[in-house]
PAZAPA-4460 file (N, C-alpha, C; in steps of 0.05 Angstrom, whole numbers, plus 32768, in hexadecimal, padded with zeros to 4 digits):
% residues 364
    n_x    n_y    n_z   ca_x   ca_y   ca_z    c_x    c_y    c_z   seq   type   mol
   8BA9   8580   8377   8B9B   858F   838B   8B99   85AC   8381     1      M     A
   8B81   85B7   8384   8B7D   85D3   837B   8B89   85E6   8390     2      W     A
   8B95   85FA   8385   8BA1   860F   8396   8B8F   8628   8395     3      R     A
   8B8C   8634   83AD   8B7B   864C   83AE   8B87   8663   83A0     4      T     A
   8B77   8670   838F   8B81   8687   8380   8B81   869F   8392     5      C     A
   8B98   86AD   8394   8B9A   86C5   83A6   8B86   86DB   839E     6      P     A
   8B82   86DE   8383   8B70   86F3   837A   8B53   86ED   8382     7      I     A
   8B4B   86D3   837E   8B30   86CC   8386   8B2C   86CE   83A4     8      L     A
   8B40   86C7   83B3   8B3E   86CA   83D1   8B3A   86E6   83D9     9      S     A
   8B49   86F8   83CC   8B46   8715   83D3   8B2B   871F   83CB    10      S     A
   8B21   8716   83B4   8B06   871E   83AB   8AF1   8714   83BE    11      L     A
   8AF3   86FC   83C8   8AE0   86F1   83DB   8AE0   8702   83F5    12      D     A
   8AF8   870A   83FD   8AFB   871A   8416   8AED   8735   8412    13      F     A
   8AF2   8741   83FB   8AE5   875C   83F6   8AC7   8759   83F5    14      V     A
   8ABD   8744   83E8   8AA0   8740   83E6   8A94   873C   8402    15      M     A
   8AA0   872C   8412   8A96   8727   842D   8A96   8741   843E    16      A     A
   8AAB   8751   843A   8AAD   876A   8449   8A96   877D   8442    17      H     A
   8A92   8781   8428   8A7C   8793   841F   8A61   8788   8426    18      W     A
   8A5E   876C   8425   8A44   8760   842D   8A3E   8767   844A    19      K     A
   8A52   8766   845C   8A4D   876C   8478   8A46   878A   847B    20      Q     A
   8A53   879B   846B   8A4D   87B8   846D   8A31   87BE   8464    21      K     A
   8A28   87B0   844E   8A0D   87B4   8444   89F8   87AB   8459    22      W     A
   89FE   8795   8466   89EB   878C   847B   89EA   87A0   8492    23      I     A
   8A01   87AB   8499   8A01   87BF   84AF   89F2   87D8   84A6    24      T     A
   89F7   87E2   848D   89E9   87FA   8483   89CB   87F5   8482    25      L     A
   89C2   87DE   8479   89A6   87D8   8477   8999   87D7   8493    26      L     A
   89A8   87CC   84A6   899D   87CB   84C2   8999   87E6   84CD    27      S     A
   89AC   87F8   84C9   89A9   8814   84D2   8992   8822   84C4    28      W     A
   898F   881D   84AA   897A   882A   849B   895F   8820   84A6    29      A     A
   895C   8806   84AC   8943   87FC   84B6   893D   8807   84D2    30      L     A
   8951   880A   84E3   894E   8816   84FD   8945   8833   84FB    31      L     A
   8950   8841   84E8   8949   885D   84E4   892C   885F   84DB    32      L     A
   8923   884E   84C9   8907   884E   84C0   88F4   8848   84D7    33      L     A
   88FB   8835   84E8   88EA   882E   84FF   88E8   8845   8512    34      V     A
   88FF   8853   8518   88FF   8869   852B   88EF   8881   8520    35      S     A
   88F0   8885   8505   88E0   889B   84F9   88C3   8895   84FB    36      L     A
   88BC   887B   84F8   889F   8874   84F9   8894   8874   8515    37      A     A
   88A4   886C   8529   889A   8868   8544   88A2   887E   8557    38      C     A
   88B3   8890   854E   88BC   88A5   8560   88D6   889D   856D    39      G     A
   88E4   88AF   857A   88FE   88A8   8587   88FA   8894   859E    40      P     A
   890E   8882   85A0   890E   886F   85B5   8920   8879   85CB    41      M     A
   8914   887E   85E3   8923   8889   85F9   8921   8875   8611    42      V     A
   8938   886E   861C   8938   885D   8633   8935   886F   864C    43      T     A
   8920   886C   865C   891B   887D   8673   8922   886D   868C    44      Q     A
   892D   887B   869F   8932   8870   86BA   8923   887F   86CE    45      R     A
   8919   8871   86E3   8909   887F   86F7   88EC   8882   86EE    46      G     A
   88DD   8894   86FB   88C1   8897   86F5   88BC   88A1   86D9    47      P     A
   88A6   8898   86CE   889D   88A2   86B4   888A   88B9   86B8    48      V     A
   8890   88D0   86AE   8880   88E8   86B2   8870   88EE   8699    49      L     A
   8856   88EF   869C   8844   88F4   8686   8836   890E   868C    50      V     A
   8832   8921   8679   8824   893A   867E   8809   8935   868B    51      P     A
   8802   8944   86A0   87E8   8940   86AD   87D1   8945   869A    52      P     A
   87BB   8938   86A0   87A2   893B   8690   878F   894D   86A0    53      I     A
   8787   8963   8694   8775   8975   86A1   8758   896E   869B    54      G     A
   8745   897C   86A9   8729   8976   86A5   871F   897D   8689    55      D     A
   872E   898F   867B   8725   8998   8661   8728   8983   864C    56      D     A
   873B   8970   8650   873F   895C   863C   873E   8940   8648    57      N     A
   872D   893C   865B   8729   8922   8667   871A   8910   8654    58      V     A
   8723   88F7   8652   8716   88E3   8641   870A   88CE   8653    59      S     A
   86F6   88BF   8649   86EA   88AA   865A   86FE   8896   8664    60      P     A
   8713   8890   8654   8728   887E   865C   8742   888D   865D    61      L     A
   8750   888C   8673   8769   889B   8675   877E   888B   8683    62      S     A
   8797   888F   867B   87AD   887F   8685   87BD   8890   869A    63      H     A
   87CF   8884   86A9   87DC   8892   86BF   87EA   88AB   86B5    64      P     A
   87E8   88C0   86C6   87F6   88D9   86C0   8813   88D7   86C9    65      D     A
   8818   88C6   86DD   8833   88C2   86E6   8835   88A5   86F2    66      R     A
   884E   889A   86F0   8853   8880   86FC   886C   8880   870C    67      E     A
   886C   8871   8722   8884   886C   8731   8894   8855   8724    68      F     A
   88AD   8852   872A   88BC   883B   8721   88AE   8821   872C    69      P     A
   88AD   880D   871B   889F   87F4   8722   88AB   87E7   873A    70      K     A
   889A   87DF   874D   88A4   87D2   8766   88AC   87B5   8761    71      E     A
   88BC   87AA   8774   88C5   878F   8772   88B0   877B   877A    72      A     A
   889C   8784   8789   8887   8772   8793   886C   8781   8792    73      A     A
   8856   8772   8796   883C   877E   8796   8839   8793   87AB    74      R     A
   882E   87AA   87A4   8829   87C0   87B6   880C   87BE   87C1    75      V     A
   8809   87BF   87DB   87EE   87BB   87E7   87E4   87D2   87F8    76      R     A
   87F5   87E6   87FC   87ED   87FC   880E   87FA   8816   8805    77      A     A
   87EA   882C   8807   87F2   8847   8800   87E9   885A   8817    78      L     A
   87F9   886E   881D   87F0   8882   8830   87FF   889C   882C    79      A     A
   87F0   88B2   8829   87FC   88CD   8828   87FF   88D8   8844    80      F     A
   8814   88E8   8848   8816   88F7   8860   8803   8910   885E    81      D     A
   87FD   891D   8874   87EA   8933   8874   87F1   894A   8861    82      P     A
   880B   894E   885B   8813   8964   884A   8811   895D   882C    83      T     A
   8810   8943   8826   880F   893B   880A   882A   8938   87FD    84      G     A
   883F   893E   880C   885A   893C   8801   8864   8920   8800    85      R     A
   885E   8910   8815   8869   88F5   8817   8854   88E0   8813    86      W     A
   885B   88CC   8803   8849   88B5   87FE   8858   889C   8808    87      L     A
   884B   888D   881A   8856   8874   8823   8849   885D   8815    88      A     A
   8859   8849   880D   884E   8831   87FF   8859   8818   880C    89      T     A
   884A   8803   880B   8853   87EA   8817   8846   87D2   880A    90      G     A
   8853   87BB   880B   8848   87A3   87FE   8854   8789   8806    91      G     A
   8854   8776   87F4   885C   875B   87FA   8879   8757   8801    92      D     A
   888A   876A   87F9   88A6   8767   8800   88AD   8770   881D    93      D     A
   8898   877A   882B   889C   8782   8847   88AB   879C   884A    94      G     A
   88AD   87AC   8836   88BC   87C6   8837   88A8   87DD   8835    95      K     A
   88AC   87F1   8846   889E   880A   8843   88B1   881E   8834    96      I     A
   88A7   8828   881E   88B6   883C   880F   88A8   8857   8811    97      R     A
   88B8   886C   8814   88AD   8887   8816   88B6   8897   87FE    98      V     A
   88A3   88A3   87F0   88A8   88B2   87D8   88A3   88D0   87DC    99      W     A
   88B5   88E0   87D1   88B0   88FD   87CF   889D   8901   87B8   100      D     A
   8884   8907   87BD   8870   8907   87A9   8873   891E   8795   101      F     A
   8882   8933   879D   8886   894A   878B   8896   8941   8773   102      R     A
   88A9   892F   8777   88BB   8926   8762   88B8   8909   875B   103      Y     A
   88A6   88FB   8768   88A2   88DE   8763   88BD   88D0   8767   104      F     A
   88CB   88D7   877C   88E5   88CC   8782   88E6   88BF   879D   105      A     A
   88F5   88A9   879F   88F7   889B   87B9   8906   88AB   87CD   106      G     A
   88FD   88AB   87E7   890A   88BA   87FC   8913   88A8   8813   107      A     A
   8906   8892   8818   890E   8880   882E   8902   8865   882A   108      A     A
   890E   8851   8838   8904   8836   8836   890B   8828   8851   109      S     A
   88F8   8818   885B   88FC   880A   8874   88EE   87EF   8873   110      V     A
   88F9   87DB   8880   88EE   87C0   8880   88DC   87BC   8898   111      A     A
   88C4   87B2   8892   88B1   87AC   88A8   88B5   878E   88B0   112      A     A
   88A4   8785   88C2   88A7   876A   88CC   889B   8754   88BA   113      R     A
   888B   875C   88A6   887F   8749   8894   8872   8758   887D   114      G     A
   8867   8749   886A   885A   8755   8853   8845   876A   885C   115      P     A
   8845   8781   8850   8835   8798   885A   881A   8798   884C   116      I     A
   8805   879A   885C   87E9   879A   8852   87DC   87B6   8853   117      T     A
   87E6   87C7   8864   87D9   87E1   8869   87EC   87F5   8874   118      S     A
   87E6   880F   886E   87F6   8825   8879   87E4   883D   887F   119      L     A
   87EC   884D   8893   87DD   8865   889A   87EF   8879   88A7   120      A     A
   87ED   8892   889F   87FB   88A8   88AD   87EA   88B2   88C4   121      Y     A
   87F7   88BA   88DA   87E8   88C8   88EF   87E0   88E3   88E6   122      S     A
   87CB   88EF   88F3   87C1   8909   88EA   87D7   891F   88EA   123      P     A
   87EB   891D   88FC   8800   8931   88FD   8817   892A   88EB   124      D     A
   8816   8913   88DE   882B   890B   88CC   8845   8901   88DA   125      G     A
   8844   88FE   88F4   885C   88F6   8903   8861   88D8   8903   126      R     A
   884B   88C9   8901   884C   88AC   8902   8840   889F   88EA   127      L     A
   884A   8887   88E4   883D   8876   88D0   8838   885B   88DD   128      V     A
   881F   8851   88D9   8819   8836   88E2   8819   8823   88CB   129      A     A
   8824   880C   88CE   8824   87F7   88BA   8818   87DE   88C5   130      S     A
   8808   87D0   88B5   87FE   87B6   88BD   880A   87A1   88AB   131      G     A
   880F   878A   88B5   881C   8775   88A5   8810   875A   88AA   132      S     A
   8818   8747   8898   880C   872D   8899   8815   871C   88B1   133      E     A
   882A   8725   88BF   8833   8716   88D6   8823   871D   88EF   134      D     A
   880E   872E   88EC   87FD   8735   8903   8806   874C   8913   135      G     A
   881A   875B   8909   8826   8771   8918   881D   878C   890C   136      T     A
   8818   879F   891E   8815   87BB   8917   882E   87C9   8920   137      V     A
   883C   87D7   890E   8854   87E6   8915   884F   8804   8913   138      Q     A
   885A   8812   8926   8859   8830   8926   8875   883A   891F   139      L     A
   8876   884B   890B   8890   8855   8901   8892   8873   8905   140      W     A
   88A9   887D   890D   88AF   8899   890D   88B2   88A1   88EF   141      D     A
   88A1   88B3   88E6   88A0   88BA   88CA   88B6   88CD   88C1   142      A     A
   88C5   88D7   88D4   88DC   88E8   88CE   88F6   88D8   88CC   143      L     A
   88FB   88C7   88DF   8913   88B7   88DF   890F   889B   88D4   144      R     A
   88F6   8893   88D0   88EF   8878   88C7   88FD   8863   88D8   145      W     A
   88F8   8866   88F3   88FF   8852   8906   88E6   8847   8914   146      K     A
   88E6   882E   891A   88CF   8822   8928   88CC   882E   8944   147      E     A
   88B5   8839   894A   88B0   8843   8965   88A4   882E   8977   148      E     A
   8893   881D   896B   8885   880A   897B   8879   87F4   896A   149      R     A
   8878   87DC   8974   886B   87C5   8966   8853   87BD   8977   150      A     A
   883B   87BC   896B   8823   87B6   8979   881B   8799   8971   151      L     A
   881C   8787   8984   8818   876B   897F   8800   8761   898E   152      I     A
   87EE   8754   8980   87D5   874B   898D   87C2   873C   897A   153      G     A
   87C4   8742   8960   87B3   8734   894D   87BC   8717   8949   154      H     A
   87AA   8705   8945   87B0   86E9   893F   87AB   86E4   8922   155      K     A
   87BC   86EF   8911   87B9   86ED   88F4   87C1   8708   88E8   156      G     A
   87BF   8709   88CE   87C8   8721   88BF   87B8   8739   88C7   157      A     A
   87C6   8750   88C8   87B8   876A   88CC   87B2   8775   88B0   158      V     A
   8798   8779   88AB   8790   8781   8890   878C   879F   888D   159      N     A
   8789   87AE   88A3   8784   87CB   88A0   878C   87D9   88BA   160      C     A
   8794   87F2   88B7   879B   8803   88CE   8791   881F   88C8   161      V     A
   878A   882E   88DE   8781   8849   88DB   8785   8858   88F6   162      A     A
   878D   8871   88F4   878F   8883   890B   8774   8891   890F   163      F     A
   876C   8895   8928   8754   88A6   892D   875C   88C3   8927   164      N     A
   8748   88D4   8921   874F   88F0   8919   875F   88FF   892D   165      P     A
   875C   88F9   8947   876C   8907   895C   8789   88FD   895D   166      D     A
   878E   88E5   8952   87A9   88DB   8951   87B3   88CE   896A   167      G     A
   87A2   88C8   897D   87AB   88BC   8996   87A7   889D   8996   168      D     A
   8799   8893   8982   8795   8876   8980   879A   886D   8963   169      F     A
   87A2   8854   8961   87A4   8847   8947   8793   882E   8949   170      V     A
   8783   8828   8934   8771   8811   8934   877A   87FE   891E   171      V     A
   8777   87E4   8923   877F   87D0   890F   876A   87BB   890D   172      S     A
   8767   87AF   88F6   8754   8799   88F1   8763   8783   88E4   173      G     A
   875A   876A   88EA   876A   8754   88E0   875A   873B   88D7   174      G     A
   8769   8727   88CF   875E   870E   88C6   8752   86FF   88DE   175      A     A
   8758   8707   88F6   874D   86FA   890E   8731   8704   8915   176      D     A
   8725   8715   8903   870A   871F   8905   8706   8734   891B   177      R     A
   871C   873E   8925   871A   8752   893B   8724   876E   8931   178      T     A
   871B   8782   8940   8725   879D   893C   8732   87A5   8957   179      V     A
   874B   87AE   8956   8759   87B4   896F   8760   87D2   896F   180      K     A
   875C   87DE   8986   8762   87FB   898B   877B   87FC   899C   181      V     A
   878F   880B   8992   87A8   880D   89A0   87AD   882A   89A9   182      W     A
   87B5   882D   89C1   87BD   8848   89CB   87D9   884E   89C3   183      E     A
   87DD   8863   89B4   87F7   8869   89A9   880C   886F   89BE   184      I     A
   8804   887E   89D3   8817   8886   89E7   8823   886E   89F6   185      A     A
   8813   8859   89FA   881D   8842   8A0A   8821   8829   89FA   186      T     A
   8814   8828   89E2   8815   880F   89D2   8802   87FA   89DC   187      G     A
   87F0   8800   89EF   87DE   87EC   89FA   87C6   87E8   89E7   188      R     A
   87BD   87CF   89E6   87A4   87C8   89D9   878D   87CE   89ED   189      N     A
   8781   87E5   89EA   876D   87EE   89FE   8751   87E4   89F8   190      V     A
   874B   87DD   89DF   8730   87D3   89D9   8732   87BF   89C2   191      K     A
   8720   87AC   89C2   871D   8799   89AC   8700   8797   89A4   192      T     A
   86FB   879D   898B   86DF   879C   8981   86DB   8781   8973   193      L     A
   86C7   8772   897D   86C1   8758   8972   86A4   8757   8967   194      S     A
   86A0   8747   8953   8685   8744   8948   8686   873B   892B   195      G     A
   869A   8742   891C   869D   8738   8901   86A2   871A   8901   196      H     A
   8696   870C   88EE   869B   86F0   88EB   86AE   86E9   88D5   197      T     A
   86BA   86FD   88C9   86CD   86F9   88B4   86E4   870D   88B8   198      G     A
   86F9   870B   88A8   8710   871D   88AB   8707   873A   88A8   199      A     A
   8714   874B   88B7   870F   8768   88B5   8723   8773   889F   200      V     A
   8718   877E   888A   8728   8785   8872   872F   87A2   8870   201      N     A
   871E   87B4   887B   8722   87D1   8878   8713   87DF   888E   202      A     A
   871B   87F9   8892   870E   8809   88A7   8711   8826   88A0   203      M     A
   86FF   8836   88AC   8700   8853   88A8   86F2   8861   88BF   204      A     A
   86FF   8877   88C8   86F3   8888   88DD   86E1   889D   88D0   205      F     A
   86CB   88A4   88DE   86BB   88BB   88D6   86CC   88D4   88DB   206      S     A
   86C6   88EA   88CD   86D7   8902   88D1   86D9   890C   88ED   207      P     A
   86C4   8909   88FD   86C5   8912   8919   86D3   88FE   892B   208      D     A
   86D9   88E6   8921   86E7   88D2   8930   86D6   88C2   8943   209      G     A
   86BC   88C6   8943   86AB   88B8   8956   86A3   889D   894D   210      E     A
   86A2   8899   8933   8698   8880   8927   86AE   8872   8917   211      I     A
   86B0   8858   8919   86C2   8848   890A   86B2   8834   88F9   212      L     A
   86B7   8834   88DF   86AA   8820   88CD   86BF   880B   88C5   213      A     A
   86B6   87F2   88C6   86C8   87DC   88BF   86BB   87CA   88AA   214      T     A
   86CB   87C1   8897   86C1   87AF   8881   86CD   8793   8885   215      A     A
   86BC   877F   8880   86C5   8764   8886   86BE   8750   8870   216      S     A
   86CD   873A   8870   86C7   8724   885D   86AD   8716   8864   217      S     A
   86A1   871C   887B   8687   8710   8881   8670   871E   8872   218      D     A
   8676   8731   8861   8662   873E   8850   8655   8756   885D   219      G     A
   865F   875F   8874   8652   8775   8882   8665   878D   8886   220      T     A
   8659   87A4   888B   8667   87BB   8895   865C   87C0   88B1   221      V     A
   866E   87C2   88C4   8665   87C9   88E0   866D   87E5   88E6   222      R     A
   865A   87F3   88F3   865D   880F   88FB   865F   880F   891A   223      V     A
   8676   8818   8924   867C   8816   8940   867D   8831   894E   224      W     A
   8673   8831   8967   867C   8845   897B   8694   8838   8988   225      D     A
   86AB   883E   897C   86C3   882F   8984   86CD   8834   89A0   226      W     A
   86C7   884C   89AA   86CF   8852   89C5   86C0   8841   89DA   227      R     A
   86A6   883C   89D4   8696   882C   89E6   8695   880E   89DE   228      R     A
   86A3   8808   89C8   86A5   87EC   89BE   8689   87E1   89B7   229      E     A
   8678   87F3   89AB   865D   87EB   89A4   8659   87EC   8986   230      Q     A
   864C   87D8   897B   8645   87D8   895E   862A   87E7   895C   231      A     A
   862A   87FE   894E   8612   880E   894B   8601   8804   8934   232      L     A
   860D   87F7   8920   85FE   87EF   8908   860E   87D9   88FA   233      R     A
   85FF   87C5   88F0   860B   87B1   88DF   85FE   87B3   88C4   234      V     A
   860E   87BB   88AF   8604   87BE   8894   860A   87A5   8885   235      I     A
   85F5   8797   887C   85F9   877D   886F   85EE   877D   8853   236      S     A
   85EE   8794   8845   85E2   8795   882B   85F3   878B   8814   237      G     A
   860C   8786   8818   861E   877E   8802   861A   8761   87F9   238      H     A
   8619   874F   880D   8617   8733   8806   8630   8726   87FB   239      G     A
   8646   8735   87FB   8660   872B   87F2   8675   8736   8805   240      E     A
   868D   872A   8806   86A2   8735   8817   86A6   8753   8812   241      P     A
   86A8   8762   8827   86AB   877F   8825   86C9   8786   8829   242      V     A
   86D5   8794   8815   86F1   8799   8815   86FA   87B5   881D   243      H     A
   86E7   87C8   881C   86EF   87E4   881F   86D9   87F5   882A   244      T     A
   86DF   880A   8839   86CC   881D   8843   86DA   8839   8844   245      V     A
   86CA   884E   8841   86D5   8869   8844   86BF   887C   884A   246      D     A
   86C3   888F   885D   86B0   88A4   8863   86B5   88BC   8850   247      F     A
   869F   88C8   8847   86A2   88E2   883A   86AB   88F6   884F   248      R     A
   86BC   8909   8847   86C8   891B   885B   86B3   892B   886C   249      P     A
   869B   892F   8862   8686   893C   8872   8678   8929   8885   250      D     A
   867F   890F   8883   8673   88FB   8894   8657   88F2   888D   251      G     A
   864B   88FD   8878   862F   88F7   8872   862B   88DD   8863   252      R     A
   8640   88D3   8856   863E   88BA   8846   8655   88A8   884C   253      I     A
   864F   888E   884E   8663   8879   8850   8662   8869   8836   254      L     A
   8679   8865   882A   867A   8854   8812   8687   883A   8819   255      A     A
   867E   8824   880D   8689   880A   8811   8689   87FB   87F7   256      S     A
   869C   87E8   87F5   869F   87D8   87DC   86A3   87BB   87E2   257      G     A
   8698   87AA   87D2   869A   878D   87D6   869E   877E   87BC   258      S     A
   86A3   8764   87BF   86A5   8754   87A7   86B1   8739   87AC   259      G     A
   86AB   8727   8799   86B7   870C   879A   86B8   8702   877D   260      S     A
   86CA   86EF   877A   86CD   86E2   8760   86C7   86C4   8764   261      L     A
   86B5   86BA   8754   86AD   869E   8756   86AC   8691   873B   262      S     A
   86A8   8677   873A   86A6   8669   8721   868E   8673   8710   263      S     A
   867B   8680   871D   8663   8689   870F   8667   86A6   8705   264      L     A
   867D   86B3   870C   8682   86CE   8703   868B   86E0   8719   265      G     A
   868B   86FA   8714   8693   870D   8728   867B   871C   8733   266      S     A
   867B   8722   874D   8664   872F   8759   866E   8745   876C   267      H     A
   865F   8759   8770   8667   876E   8783   865E   8789   877A   268      G     A
   8669   879E   8787   8663   87B9   8780   8669   87CB   8797   269      G     A
   8661   87E4   8795   8664   87F6   87AC   864A   8802   87B3   270      Y     A
   8648   880B   87CC   862F   8815   87D6   8635   882F   87E6   271      A     A
   8621   8841   87E7   8623   885A   87F6   860E   8859   880C   272      L     A
   8615   8861   8824   8603   885F   883B   8601   887A   8848   273      W     A
   85E8   8883   884C   85E2   889C   885B   85E8   8897   8878   274      D     A
   85FA   88A6   8884   8602   88A1   889F   85EE   88AB   88B4   275      T     A
   85D9   88B8   88AC   85C4   88C0   88BE   85B0   88A8   88C2   276      K     A
   85A7   889D   88AB   8593   8888   88AC   859F   886C   88A8   277      S     A
   85B8   886C   889E   85C6   8853   8895   85B7   8844   887F   278      W     A
   85A7   8853   8870   859A   8847   8859   85AC   884C   8840   279      S     A
   85A9   883B   882C   85BA   883D   8814   85B2   8854   8803   280      E     A
   85C6   8863   87FA   85C2   887A   87E9   85C2   8871   87CC   281      V     A
   85AE   8877   87BB   85AF   886F   879F   85C7   887B   8791   282      P     A
   85D4   886B   8781   85EC   8874   8772   85F4   885F   875E   283      G     A
   8607   8867   874D   8611   8854   8739   8624   8840   8746   284      M     A
   8621   8827   873F   8632   8813   874A   8638   87FD   8736   285      S     A
   8651   87F8   872F   8657   87E3   871C   8652   87C8   8729   286      P     A
   8648   87B5   8719   8643   879A   8724   865B   8789   8720   287      R     A
   8671   8791   872D   868A   8781   872C   8699   8787   8746   288      S     A
   86AC   8776   874E   86B9   8778   8767   86C7   8793   876B   289      P     A
   86C1   87A0   8781   86CE   87B9   8788   86E3   87B4   879E   290      V     A
   86FB   87BE   8799   8711   87B8   87AC   8718   87D1   87BC   291      V     A
   8713   87E9   87B2   8719   8801   87C1   8705   8817   87BB   292      E     A
   86FE   8827   87CF   86EF   8840   87CC   86FE   8855   87DB   293      V     A
   86FF   886E   87D0   870D   8883   87DD   8701   889E   87D5   294      A     A
   86F8   88AD   87E9   86ED   88C8   87E4   8703   88DC   87DF   295      F     A
   8700   88ED   87CC   8712   8904   87C9   870F   8916   87E1   296      R     A
   8724   8923   87EA   8722   8933   8803   870C   8948   8804   297      P     A
   8702   8951   87EC   86EB   8964   87ED   86D1   8956   87EE   298      D     A
   86D1   893B   87EC   86B8   892B   87EE   86A7   892B   87D6   299      G     A
   86AF   8938   87C0   869D   893A   87A9   86A1   8923   8795   300      E     A
   86B7   8915   8798   86BD   88FF   8786   86C5   88E6   8795   301      V     A
   86BB   88CF   878C   86C2   88B6   8798   86D2   88A5   8783   302      L     A
   86E9   889C   878B   86F8   888A   877A   86F1   886D   8781   303      A     A
   86EC   885D   876C   86E4   8842   8770   86F5   8830   875F   304      V     A
   8704   881E   876B   8715   880B   875D   8706   87F0   875B   305      A     A
   8702   87E6   8743   86F2   87CE   8740   86FD   87BD   8729   306      Y     A
   86F2   87A5   8726   86FC   8793   8711   86E9   8792   86FA   307      K     A
   86F3   8793   86E2   86E4   878F   86CA   86EE   8774   86BE   308      Q     A
   86DC   8761   86BC   86E5   8747   86B2   86F8   873A   86C5   309      G     A
   870E   872F   86BA   8721   8720   86CB   873D   872C   86CB   310      W     A
   8743   873F   86B9   875E   8748   86B8   8761   8766   86BC   311      E     A
   8750   8775   86AF   8754   8792   86AE   8745   879F   86C5   312      L     A
   8754   87AE   86D5   8749   87BC   86EC   874B   87DA   86E7   313      W     A
   8738   87E9   86F3   8739   8806   86F0   872D   8814   8707   314      G     A
   872A   882E   8705   871E   883D   871B   870B   8852   870E   315      A     A
   86F4   8855   871A   86E1   8869   8711   86E1   8880   8725   316      D     A
   86DD   8898   871B   86D8   88AF   872B   86BB   88B7   8729   317      L     A
   86AC   88B4   873F   8690   88BA   8740   868B   88D5   874B   318      F     A
   867F   88E7   873C   867A   8903   8745   865E   8904   8751   319      D     A
   865D   890C   876B   8643   890E   8779   8632   8925   876F   320      F     A
   863F   893A   8766   862F   8951   875C   8620   894A   8743   321      R     A
   862E   893B   8731   8622   8934   8717   8616   8918   8717   322      E     A
   861B   8908   872C   8611   88ED   872F   8618   88DC   8716   323      A     A
   8631   88DE   870F   863B   88CE   86F8   8659   88C9   86FB   324      R     A
   8662   88B5   86EC   867E   88AF   86EB   868B   88C4   86D9   325      V     A
   869F   88D3   86E3   86AB   88E8   86D4   86C6   88E0   86C7   326      V     A
   86D2   88CB   86D1   86EB   88C3   86C5   86F0   88A6   86CC   327      R     A
   86FC   8897   86B9   8703   887B   86BD   8720   8877   86B8   328      H     A
   872E   886A   86CA   874B   8866   86C8   8750   8849   86C1   329      F     A
   8763   8845   86AF   876C   882A   86A9   878B   882A   86AB   330      V     A
   8796   8818   86BB   87B3   8819   86BD   87C0   8801   86CB   331      G     A
   87B0   87EF   86D6   87BB   87D8   86E4   87B1   87BE   86D9   332      H     A
   87C2   87AA   86DB   87B9   878E   86D6   87BF   877D   86EE   333      R     A
   87AC   876C   86F4   87B0   875A   870B   87A3   8765   8725   334      G     A
   8797   877C   8724   8787   8785   873B   8792   879F   8747   335      G     A
   8781   87B2   874D   8788   87C9   875D   8787   87C1   877A   336      I     A
   879B   87C8   8789   879D   87C0   87A5   879A   87D7   87B8   337      T     A
   879E   87F0   87AF   879B   8807   87C1   8797   8820   87B2   338      A     A
   8789   8833   87BE   8784   884E   87B3   878A   8862   87C9   339      L     A
   8794   887A   87C1   8799   888F   87D5   8797   88AA   87C6   340      A     A
   8787   88BD   87D2   8786   88D8   87C7   879B   88E9   87D5   341      W     A
   87A8   88FB   87C6   87B9   890F   87D3   87A7   8922   87E3   342      S     A
   87B2   892D   87F9   87A1   893E   880B   8793   8955   87FD   343      P     A
   879F   8960   87E7   8792   8975   87D9   877E   896C   87C3   344      D     A
   877D   8951   87BF   8769   8946   87AD   8771   8948   878F   345      G     A
   8789   8950   8789   8791   8953   876D   879D   8939   8761   346      T     A
   87A4   8926   8772   87B0   890D   8768   87A2   88F6   8776   347      W     A
   879D   88E1   8766   8794   88C8   876F   87AA   88B4   8768   348      L     A
   87B4   88A5   877C   87C9   8892   8778   87BE   8876   877B   349      V     A
   87C5   8864   8769   87BC   8848   876A   87D4   8836   876A   350      S     A
   87D0   881F   8778   87E5   880A   8778   87D7   87F0   876F   351      A     A
   87E7   87DF   8762   87DB   87C7   8757   87EC   87AE   875C   352      G     A
   87DF   8797   8757   87ED   877E   8759   8803   877B   8744   353      A     A
   8802   878C   872F   8816   878C   871A   8830   879A   8723   354      D     A
   8831   87A2   873C   8849   87AF   8748   884C   87CC   873F   355      R     A
   8838   87D7   8734   8839   87F3   872A   882B   8806   873E   356      R     A
   8836   881E   8740   8829   8834   874E   8825   884B   873B   357      I     A
   880D   8853   8737   8806   8867   8723   87F9   8880   8730   358      A     A
   87FF   8897   8725   87F3   88B0   872E   87E0   88BA   8719   359      G     A
   87C8   88C1   8721   87B4   88CB   870F   87AD   88E8   8716   360      W     A
   87B0   88FA   8703   87AB   8916   8708   878D   891D   8705   361      R     A
   8782   892A   8719   8766   8933   8717   8765   8950   871D   362      F     A
   8762   8960   8708   8763   897D   870B   874B   8986   871B   363      A     A
   874F   899A   872C   873A   89A5   873D   872F   89BF   8732   364      R     A
***
């Protein structure tokens, strides 16, 4: 039987030891080369802050200037308070989160009764209304984040909520094809507007509060004298489900957006309507589904969220003075679900089905 030589065993040990050290040294050298080539690798926690993009160096395609921490579920609603300091978000997890927009930091969180579809701050910032899939509208104290009142009456999901400019009523639209007007002081459903033959998806008050525009899956926009419960106009020019409406702050133009996806392709676009004649205003419109339109508070720019192809979604900023698209944003996959301008018009915030919330800087 062969006996192991002590000298050879020691030599094998030394060789194995140095072999391991050479592997370690080579690994560190490779890591150093990669870091020099790609830049330092930094693990970030919390929001990612990117230097703002000003008008002097705007490119046709631009990425988010800031991002919130990624949410656990799809975000479907955004709302700024009147001061622009607080941003409320809500989505499929049924939670309303409040962010301090100055620092992009979380400030509060509260659980609603169901998945949240819509949010709105009252004009004085004291209340927040939330609509949810369980058919409930909830009114929240925006300081203590306690439920003040639950408004129950819709037979199906509530898709949209809005306060009138005076702040004494909140209006909701739902999958039951109705629009309900609620008196805030009592919580009573004082009016119900009927006429849509499809789900009511979005709504907007005119600046003076006298007119309410509603968008529906029946392919129409209805213009209401909501106090008298009368439909003043039925706009049927889209021909596709209408998902969004917004008045320009001077009240002279109503924007609406529609779209559908079928086996034959994608169809839709946005339209601008003169509120004096209710005739369509010529303008640029992408021939693809539009999911959100939102006027900047000064009324000079319209943000349009739409779909390109089947995966990549973005938002255009259409400048009325120059009658052209002045900036295009790319930052979400899976669909943009909500847009909101900060009250001073310097930030546009978008939410997407990819669970991301992004802030886009627009210098004034």
